[in-house]
C-alpha positions in Angstrom: -16.6 -147.7 147.9 -14.6 -145.0 146.2 -11.1 -144.4 147.5 -9.1 -141.1 147.6 -7.6 -140.3 144.2 -4.0 -141.1 145.4 -5.0 -144.7 146.2 -5.2 -147.1 143.2 -7.2 -150.3 143.4 -4.9 -152.7 141.5 -6.8 -156.0 141.9 -8.9 -158.1 144.3 -9.6 -161.8 144.6 -12.2 -162.9 142.1 -15.6 -163.3 143.7 -14.4 -161.7 146.9 -17.4 -161.8 149.3 -17.0 -158.5 151.0 -20.0 -158.8 153.3 -18.7 -162.1 154.8 -15.3 -160.7 156.0 -15.1 -160.1 159.7 -11.3 -159.6 160.1 -9.0 -157.7 157.8 -5.2 -158.0 157.9 -3.4 -154.9 156.5 0.1 -155.2 155.2 2.1 -152.1 154.1 5.0 -152.9 151.9 7.9 -150.9 150.4 10.6 -152.6 148.3 10.8 -155.9 150.1 9.2 -158.3 147.6 11.1 -161.4 148.7 10.2 -161.1 152.3 6.7 -159.9 151.5 6.0 -163.3 149.9 7.1 -164.9 153.2 4.7 -162.6 155.2 1.8 -163.4 152.9 2.5 -167.1 153.0 2.2 -167.0 156.8 -1.2 -165.3 156.5 -2.4 -167.9 154.0 -1.5 -170.6 156.5 -3.6 -169.1 159.4 -5.6 -171.6 161.5 -8.9 -169.8 162.2 -12.6 -170.2 161.3 -12.9 -166.4 161.0 -13.5 -165.1 157.5 -10.5 -162.8 156.9 -9.1 -160.8 154.0 -5.8 -159.2 153.3 -5.4 -155.5 152.3 -1.9 -155.2 150.8 -0.7 -151.6 150.1 2.4 -151.1 148.0 3.8 -147.7 149.0 6.2 -147.5 146.0 4.2 -146.3 143.0 7.3 -146.2 140.8 8.9 -149.6 141.2 5.8 -151.5 142.4 7.8 -154.5 143.5 5.1 -155.5 145.9 2.5 -155.4 143.2 4.7 -157.5 140.9 5.3 -160.1 143.6 1.8 -160.4 145.1 -0.7 -159.7 142.3 -0.6 -163.3 141.0 -1.6 -164.5 144.4 -4.7 -162.4 144.5 -5.6 -163.0 140.9 -5.3 -166.8 141.4 -7.4 -166.8 144.6 -4.4 -168.0 146.6 -4.8 -165.0 148.8 -8.2 -163.5 149.8 -8.3 -159.8 149.6 -7.4 -156.5 147.9 -4.2 -155.1 146.5 -3.8 -151.3 146.3 -1.0 -148.8 145.6 -0.7 -145.6 147.7 1.2 -143.0 145.7 1.8 -140.7 148.6 5.0 -142.0 150.2 5.4 -142.5 153.9 4.7 -144.9 156.7 1.5 -143.2 157.9 0.2 -142.8 154.4 0.5 -146.5 153.8 -1.3 -147.4 157.0 -4.0 -144.8 156.3 -4.6 -146.2 152.8 -5.0 -149.8 154.1 -7.3 -148.8 156.9 -9.6 -146.7 154.8 -9.8 -149.4 152.2 -10.7 -152.0 154.9 -13.5 -149.7 156.2 -15.0 -149.0 152.8 -14.9 -152.5 151.3 -15.8 -154.7 154.3 -19.0 -153.5 156.0 -19.0 -156.2 158.6 -15.4 -156.1 159.6 -15.0 -156.2 163.3 -11.3 -155.2 163.5 -8.1 -154.9 161.5 -4.8 -156.5 162.2 -1.5 -155.0 161.2 1.7 -156.9 160.2 4.7 -155.4 158.4 6.4 -156.8 155.4 9.5 -157.8 157.4 7.5 -160.0 159.8 6.0 -163.5 159.7 2.9 -164.5 161.7 2.6 -167.7 163.6 -0.3 -170.0 162.4 -2.6 -169.0 165.2 -1.9 -165.2 165.2 -5.2 -164.0 163.9 -7.2 -166.2 166.2 -5.2 -165.5 169.3 -5.2 -161.7 168.8 -8.9 -161.7 168.1 -9.7 -163.8 171.2 -7.7 -161.5 173.4 -9.7 -158.6 172.1 -12.9 -160.4 173.0 -11.7 -161.7 176.3 -10.6 -158.3 177.7 -13.2 -156.2 175.8 -10.2 -154.3 174.3 -10.3 -151.9 171.5 -6.6 -152.1 170.6 -4.4 -155.2 171.2 -0.6 -155.3 170.8 1.6 -158.4 170.6 5.4 -159.1 170.6 7.6 -158.6 167.7 10.2 -161.3 168.2 13.5 -160.4 166.5 15.1 -163.0 164.2 18.7 -162.1 164.1 21.3 -162.8 161.3 23.2 -166.1 161.8 26.4 -164.0 162.1 27.8 -163.2 165.6 25.4 -160.7 167.3 27.3 -160.3 170.6 25.2 -158.7 173.3 23.0 -156.7 170.9 19.9 -159.0 171.3 19.7 -157.7 175.0 19.2 -154.2 173.7 16.0 -152.4 174.8 15.1 -151.8 171.1 14.5 -155.5 170.8 12.6 -156.0 174.1 8.8 -156.1 174.2 7.2 -153.6 176.6 5.1 -156.3 178.4 5.4 -160.0 179.2 2.0 -161.1 180.3 -1.3 -161.1 178.5 -3.9 -158.7 179.8 -5.0 -155.1 180.0 -2.2 -152.5 179.7 -2.1 -148.7 180.0 -0.7 -148.1 176.5 0.8 -149.6 173.4 3.7 -148.3 171.4 3.9 -150.0 168.0 1.8 -151.0 165.0 4.1 -153.8 164.0 1.8 -156.3 165.6 -1.5 -154.6 166.4 -5.2 -155.1 166.4 -7.5 -152.1 166.0 -11.2 -152.3 166.4 -13.6 -150.9 163.8 -15.1 -148.5 166.3 -11.6 -146.9 167.0 -11.2 -146.2 163.2 -14.7 -144.9 162.9 -14.1 -142.5 165.8 -11.2 -140.9 164.0 -11.3 -138.9 160.8 -9.2 -140.0 157.8 -6.2 -139.7 157.8 -6.0 -141.8 161.0 -2.3 -141.5 161.5 -0.8 -138.0 161.4 1.2 -137.6 158.2 3.7 -135.4 160.0 5.1 -138.7 161.4 5.6 -140.3 158.0 9.3 -140.5 157.9 10.4 -140.3 161.6 8.0 -143.0 162.8 5.7 -142.6 165.8 2.5 -142.0 164.0 1.2 -145.3 165.4 2.2 -144.4 169.0 0.5 -141.0 168.5 -2.6 -142.6 167.2 -2.8 -145.1 170.1 -2.1 -142.4 172.6 -5.0 -140.3 171.2 -7.3 -143.3 171.2 -6.5 -144.1 174.9 -7.2 -140.5 175.9 -10.6 -140.9 174.2 -11.4 -143.8 176.5 -10.6 -146.8 174.3 -9.1 -149.8 176.1 -5.8 -151.5 175.3 -4.5 -155.0 176.0 -1.4 -157.1 175.4 -1.4 -160.6 173.9 1.9 -162.3 174.8 0.8 -165.5 173.0 0.5 -164.0 169.5 4.0 -163.1 168.4 5.1 -162.1 164.9 8.7 -162.8 163.9 10.6 -159.8 162.6 13.6 -160.4 160.4 16.4 -158.1 161.6 18.9 -157.0 158.9 22.6 -156.9 159.9 22.8 -153.1 159.8 20.3 -152.9 162.7 22.9 -154.5 164.9 25.5 -151.7 164.3 26.0 -149.2 167.2 25.3 -146.3 164.8 21.8 -147.6 164.0 21.0 -148.5 167.6 22.2 -145.0 168.7 20.0 -143.4 166.0 17.0 -145.5 167.0 17.3 -144.4 170.6 17.5 -140.8 169.7 14.5 -141.3 167.3 12.5 -142.9 170.1 13.2 -139.9 172.3 12.1 -137.5 169.6 8.9 -139.4 169.2 8.3 -139.4 172.9 8.5 -135.6 173.0 6.2 -135.2 170.0 3.6 -137.5 171.3 3.6 -135.8 174.7 3.5 -132.3 173.2 0.4 -133.4 171.4 -1.1 -134.8 174.5 -0.5 -131.5 176.5 -1.2 -129.1 173.6 -4.4 -127.8 175.3 -3.0 -127.6 178.8 -1.8 -124.3 180.3 2.0 -124.1 179.8 1.9 -127.5 178.2 4.9 -127.0 176.0 7.0 -125.6 178.8 6.1 -128.5 181.0 7.1 -131.0 178.4 10.4 -129.2 177.9 11.2 -129.2 181.6 10.4 -132.9 181.8 12.7 -133.6 178.8 15.5 -131.8 180.5 14.9 -133.7 183.8 14.9 -137.1 181.9 18.1 -136.2 180.1 19.7 -135.3 183.4 18.6 -138.6 185.0 19.4 -140.7 182.0 23.0 -141.6 183.0 21.7 -142.9 186.3 19.0 -144.9 184.6 21.6 -146.3 182.2 23.8 -147.4 185.1 20.9 -149.1 186.9 19.9 -150.9 183.7 23.4 -152.1 182.9 23.2 -155.0 185.3 19.8 -156.1 184.0 20.9 -155.9 180.4 24.3 -157.3 181.0 25.9 -154.5 179.0 26.8 -150.9 179.7 26.8 -150.2 176.0 23.2 -151.4 175.5 22.1 -149.4 178.6 23.3 -146.2 176.9 20.0 -146.4 175.0 18.4 -144.5 177.8 20.9 -141.7 177.4 20.1 -141.6 173.7 16.4 -141.4 174.4 16.9 -138.5 176.8 19.1 -136.8 174.2 16.4 -137.3 171.5 13.7 -136.0 173.8 15.6 -132.7 174.3 16.7 -132.3 170.6 13.1 -132.6 169.5 12.4 -129.3 171.2 14.9 -127.6 168.8 13.4 -129.2 165.7 15.6 -132.2 165.3 14.0 -135.2 163.5 15.9 -138.2 162.1 13.8 -139.5 159.2 14.9 -143.1 159.3 11.8 -144.2 157.3 13.0 -142.5 154.2 15.4 -145.5 153.8 14.2 -149.0 153.1 16.4 -150.6 155.7 15.5 -148.0 158.3 11.9 -149.2 158.5 
């Protein structure tokens, strides 16, 4: 059960029965100790007969605010699981550390679930996501990230595409886009070499989308579970036009990078992706106009223009590393 040298096992629940665990919830954290405790409390309150454990990975080896906040919970047995520190900074590194720990410590684990340290799970989250996997024979299951906005005036921002889930109904879907509320089966992880998420996406995001895209191309099945939301606390800065504009551009960059990886072995693959990006940029003003009525806001519909711009900029090496900042996660 040895871990890579850059992953430190801090503590685990006394008398943790590793062989009995069938579900592992992985929680990456970075400098959000107050909200992290809310996230962990929601996991401790889950209503399920499944034996589950939490793997919490603190991605700040200097301050260790997550360790300081959560270690007493593990040591006292209030939370069942393992606490680790990943010294290699970055979103993908944190996920990779949690997943490799889950694989090595829990031999009978069927699947992992992922929740971020700015999210809170409903009491039936684990059970509902797990049942959806079983009902649709899915290898990966996504669920809604319901935004919880500040109590201050938010205007029309909540109708922004950034805060809108990609699907509304439970069932099989062609693709998933985020790890903020995600189930990954053991066989998907075992079919991939460590590191599972490409570290090149560490600070721009999109490592999860790239991982899911690769998994789907290998034949793994995806499903959506509309009845298992997590509630994401949205800080005030994410309602500002500058942040929303940057997020749209970033989404476009990720879209290009994922598609370039998908077409890397195809003849003229890079050229085809570039031409597609130019076409999408050219069509983006029309898409924005068509979306304005649905969104009730021309300003919010400009998201599609920003995505088109990001797709094109990515071909010239542009990358906005939003994940280098705590509030950009």
